[in-house]
C-alpha positions as CSV (number, residue, x, y, z in Angstrom):
1,M,-5.8,25.7,17.2
2,S,-4.4,23.5,14.2
3,I,-1.1,22.5,13.7
4,S,0.8,22.5,10.4
5,A,1.8,19.6,8.4
6,D,5.5,20.0,9.3
7,T,4.8,19.8,12.7
8,I,3.2,16.9,12.1
9,A,5.8,15.5,9.8
10,A,8.3,16.2,12.4
11,L,6.4,13.9,15.2
12,F,6.4,11.0,12.4
13,I,10.4,11.3,11.8
14,D,10.9,11.6,15.6
15,A,9.0,8.2,16.0
16,H,10.9,6.6,13.1
17,S,14.2,7.9,14.3
18,R,13.5,6.6,17.9
19,G,11.7,3.2,16.6
20,Q,8.7,4.5,19.0
21,Q,5.1,5.3,18.9
22,F,3.4,8.8,20.1
23,E,-0.1,9.5,21.0
24,A,-1.8,11.5,18.1
25,R,-4.5,14.1,19.1
26,T,-7.7,13.6,17.3
27,D,-8.1,17.6,17.2
28,P,-5.9,19.0,15.5
29,A,-5.2,16.8,12.9
30,P,-4.2,16.9,9.3
31,A,-7.2,18.6,8.2
32,T,-7.5,17.6,4.4
33,A,-6.2,14.6,2.4
34,Q,-3.6,17.1,0.8
35,D,-2.2,18.1,4.2
36,A,-1.7,14.3,4.5
37,Y,0.2,13.9,1.6
38,A,2.4,16.8,2.5
39,V,3.4,15.0,5.8
40,Q,3.9,11.8,3.8
41,D,6.4,13.7,1.3
42,S,8.2,15.4,4.1
43,V,8.7,12.0,6.1
44,F,9.5,10.1,2.9
45,A,12.3,12.8,2.0
46,A,13.5,12.7,5.3
47,L,13.9,8.7,5.8
48,Y,14.9,8.3,2.0
49,P,16.7,11.3,0.5
50,R,17.0,11.8,-3.1
51,Q,15.0,8.7,-3.5
52,R,11.8,7.9,-5.3
53,A,9.3,5.7,-4.5
54,G,9.7,1.9,-5.6
55,A,5.9,1.2,-5.4
56,W,2.6,2.9,-4.3
57,K,-0.6,1.5,-2.2
58,V,-3.9,2.9,-3.5
59,G,-7.4,2.1,-2.4
60,G,-10.4,3.2,-1.2
61,P,-14.1,1.9,-0.4
62,G,-15.6,2.4,-3.8
63,P,-15.8,4.3,-7.0
64,D,-18.1,7.2,-5.6
65,V,-15.6,8.0,-3.0
66,A,-11.9,9.4,-4.0
67,P,-8.9,6.8,-3.7
68,T,-6.0,7.7,-1.1
69,A,-2.6,6.7,-1.7
70,A,1.0,6.4,-0.3
71,P,4.4,5.7,-1.4
72,I,6.5,2.8,-0.8
73,P,10.5,3.0,-0.6
74,A,12.4,0.7,-2.3
75,A,13.8,-0.6,0.7
76,S,10.4,-2.0,1.9
77,L,9.9,-4.2,-0.9
78,H,10.9,-7.9,-0.8
79,A,10.7,-10.7,-2.8
80,S,8.6,-13.7,-2.5
81,P,9.3,-16.0,-0.5
82,A,10.6,-13.4,2.2
83,R,12.1,-13.2,5.5
84,V,11.2,-9.8,7.3
85,P,12.1,-9.2,10.7
86,A,9.2,-8.7,13.2
87,R,11.6,-6.6,15.9
88,G,10.9,-3.2,15.3
89,L,7.3,-3.7,14.4
90,H,4.7,-2.5,17.0
91,M,1.7,-4.5,15.4
92,I,2.1,-7.1,12.6
93,G,-1.0,-6.7,10.2
94,I,-1.3,-8.5,7.2
95,E,-3.1,-8.1,3.7
96,A,-3.5,-10.2,1.0
97,E,-3.5,-7.8,-2.3
98,I,-3.6,-7.7,-6.1
99,A,-0.8,-5.5,-7.6
100,F,0.2,-4.3,-11.1
101,R,3.5,-3.7,-12.5
102,L,4.2,-0.9,-15.3
103,G,6.2,-1.6,-18.0
104,R,6.0,2.1,-19.6
105,D,6.1,5.3,-17.9
106,L,3.0,7.4,-17.1
107,P,4.3,11.3,-17.0
108,P,2.3,14.3,-16.6
109,R,-0.1,15.2,-19.8
110,A,-2.7,17.3,-20.8
111,A,-5.3,14.6,-21.4
112,A,-6.1,12.3,-18.4
113,Y,-4.9,8.7,-18.5
114,G,-7.8,6.5,-19.4
115,E,-8.3,2.6,-18.4
116,D,-7.3,1.5,-21.9
117,D,-4.2,3.9,-21.6
118,I,-3.0,2.0,-18.3
119,A,-4.0,-1.4,-19.4
120,A,-1.3,-0.7,-22.1
121,A,1.4,0.2,-19.5
122,V,0.7,-2.7,-17.4
123,T,2.9,-5.7,-18.1
124,E,1.8,-8.0,-15.3
125,V,-0.5,-8.5,-12.4
126,L,1.1,-9.7,-8.7
127,V,0.2,-11.2,-5.9
128,T,1.4,-9.1,-3.1
129,I,1.4,-9.5,1.0
130,E,1.3,-6.1,2.8
131,L,2.8,-5.6,5.8
132,C,1.5,-3.0,8.2
133,D,2.9,-1.0,11.0
134,T,2.0,2.5,12.7
135,R,3.8,5.2,14.6
136,L,0.6,6.1,16.1
137,A,0.1,4.5,19.3
138,N,-3.7,5.4,19.0
139,W,-4.1,4.4,15.7
140,K,-7.5,2.8,15.6
141,D,-9.0,6.2,17.7
142,T,-7.1,8.6,15.3
143,T,-8.9,10.1,12.1
144,A,-8.4,8.5,8.8
145,L,-6.2,11.7,8.0
146,W,-3.9,10.5,10.6
147,R,-3.5,7.2,9.4
148,L,-3.2,8.3,5.9
149,A,-0.2,10.8,6.8
150,D,1.3,7.5,8.3
151,F,1.9,6.1,4.9
152,Q,-1.6,4.4,5.5
153,L,0.1,2.0,7.9
154,N,2.5,0.6,5.6
155,A,5.6,-1.1,6.6
156,A,6.6,-3.2,3.7
157,L,5.3,-5.0,0.6
158,V,6.1,-8.8,-0.3
159,I,6.2,-9.3,-4.1
160,G,5.0,-12.8,-5.4
161,S,4.3,-14.4,-8.4
162,G,1.9,-13.3,-11.1
163,S,0.6,-13.6,-14.6
164,K,1.1,-11.5,-17.8
165,E,-2.2,-12.6,-18.9
166,W,-4.0,-10.4,-16.4
167,R,-6.6,-9.2,-18.8
168,A,-8.4,-12.7,-19.3
169,I,-8.9,-12.3,-15.2
170,D,-12.2,-11.8,-14.2
171,F,-11.4,-10.3,-10.9
172,S,-15.5,-10.3,-10.1
173,R,-14.9,-13.9,-9.4
174,Q,-11.5,-14.3,-8.4
175,R,-10.8,-16.1,-5.4
176,A,-8.3,-15.0,-2.7
177,Q,-6.6,-17.1,0.2
178,L,-5.2,-16.1,3.4
179,W,-3.0,-18.9,4.9
180,I,-1.1,-18.5,8.2
181,N,1.0,-20.9,10.0
182,G,-0.1,-23.8,7.4
183,A,-4.1,-23.1,8.1
184,L,-6.7,-21.3,5.9
185,D,-7.4,-18.1,7.8
186,K,-9.5,-16.1,5.1
187,E,-10.9,-17.0,2.1
188,A,-12.8,-14.5,-0.2
189,T,-14.4,-14.6,-3.8
190,G,-14.6,-10.9,-6.2
191,V,-14.7,-8.8,-3.0
192,H,-12.7,-5.8,-4.5
193,P,-14.6,-2.6,-4.2
194,Y,-13.9,-1.6,-7.5
195,G,-14.7,-4.9,-9.2
196,N,-11.3,-4.6,-11.1
197,P,-8.6,-3.0,-9.1
198,I,-7.1,-1.7,-12.2
199,R,-9.9,0.9,-12.0
200,L,-7.9,2.7,-9.4
201,L,-5.0,3.3,-11.7
202,P,-5.9,6.3,-13.9
203,W,-6.7,8.2,-10.5
204,L,-3.5,7.4,-9.0
205,A,-1.7,8.2,-12.8
206,A,-3.2,11.6,-12.2
207,H,-2.2,11.7,-8.6
208,C,1.4,10.7,-9.3
209,A,1.4,13.3,-12.1
210,A,0.5,16.3,-10.1
211,R,2.4,15.2,-7.0
212,C,5.9,13.5,-8.0
213,G,6.1,13.8,-12.1
214,G,4.2,10.7,-12.6
215,L,4.5,7.1,-12.6
216,R,7.8,5.1,-14.1
217,A,8.1,2.0,-15.9
218,G,8.7,-0.8,-13.3
219,D,6.5,1.1,-10.5
220,I,4.2,-1.9,-8.7
221,I,0.9,-0.8,-7.6
222,T,-0.9,-2.5,-4.9
223,T,-4.6,-1.8,-4.6
224,G,-6.1,-3.0,-1.2
225,T,-6.6,-5.8,0.6
226,W,-8.9,-8.4,-0.3
227,T,-8.9,-10.3,3.2
228,G,-9.1,-7.4,5.7
229,M,-6.4,-6.6,7.9
230,Q,-5.2,-10.0,10.0
231,F,-2.7,-9.6,12.9
232,V,0.1,-12.5,13.5
233,A,2.8,-12.8,15.9
234,P,6.3,-12.8,15.3
235,G,7.7,-16.1,13.8
236,A,4.5,-16.4,11.8
237,Q,4.3,-17.7,8.4
238,V,1.9,-16.1,6.2
239,I,0.8,-17.0,2.5
240,A,-1.5,-15.0,0.0
241,R,-2.8,-17.1,-2.6
242,F,-4.8,-16.0,-5.6
243,P,-5.4,-19.0,-7.5
244,G,-4.9,-18.9,-11.3
245,I,-2.7,-15.5,-10.5
246,G,0.0,-16.4,-8.1
247,E,1.1,-16.4,-4.5
248,A,3.5,-14.6,-2.1
249,S,4.8,-16.1,1.2
250,V,6.4,-14.2,4.2
251,T,8.0,-15.7,7.6
252,L,8.1,-12.7,10.3
253,N,11.4,-13.4,11.9
254,P,10.7,-12.9,15.6
């Protein structure tokens, strides 16, 4: 017998309040992405009452599959160079990502936003490090919808430097580097599944228009990992570097 989105949300809210994880059953689970988003909204409202997201994460395997999204609260945004406590994290996953900052609102409207509309709203591209954690003790064995309900495993976002000349960037040739404790751990070139990550933003604009009244000026949108999810221990020093764009750094305080 399936359980409701409200019941699933209560499990996450309790896990957050106790700083603990729980075992998610693979069946029943959130039945659809909309169920997972309903869980996100309920948990966000309970943890951050009367607040709106300061950033969004969006991503997907490629243009033939619908992306997914999760809100990131302002309290989870950190300016690089950042020091973030590792205590309380059940795992420390790190991802090197490209994000975009909006300079104008993208409210609901009758006509869908196209790439040109989005480009006109973007003021700069930024290098970010996403810190990943989960309330799911068995997250590797759960369905993707459980992980989506858990804010797509987001714990925090470190915001680094960037460039306002983002239109001149050829993302198909862009290099990405992930440095851990002074050593180059991962390097990749042109690996974003959408080619240009800004192609995710029209979908997100439509998603947020229907879900929360739209995106707003100042919102930061991070668009998925270029280096996979790597795991580090407390005390690690991490740098994400996109040559020609910028870098972000974080130390995970023990």
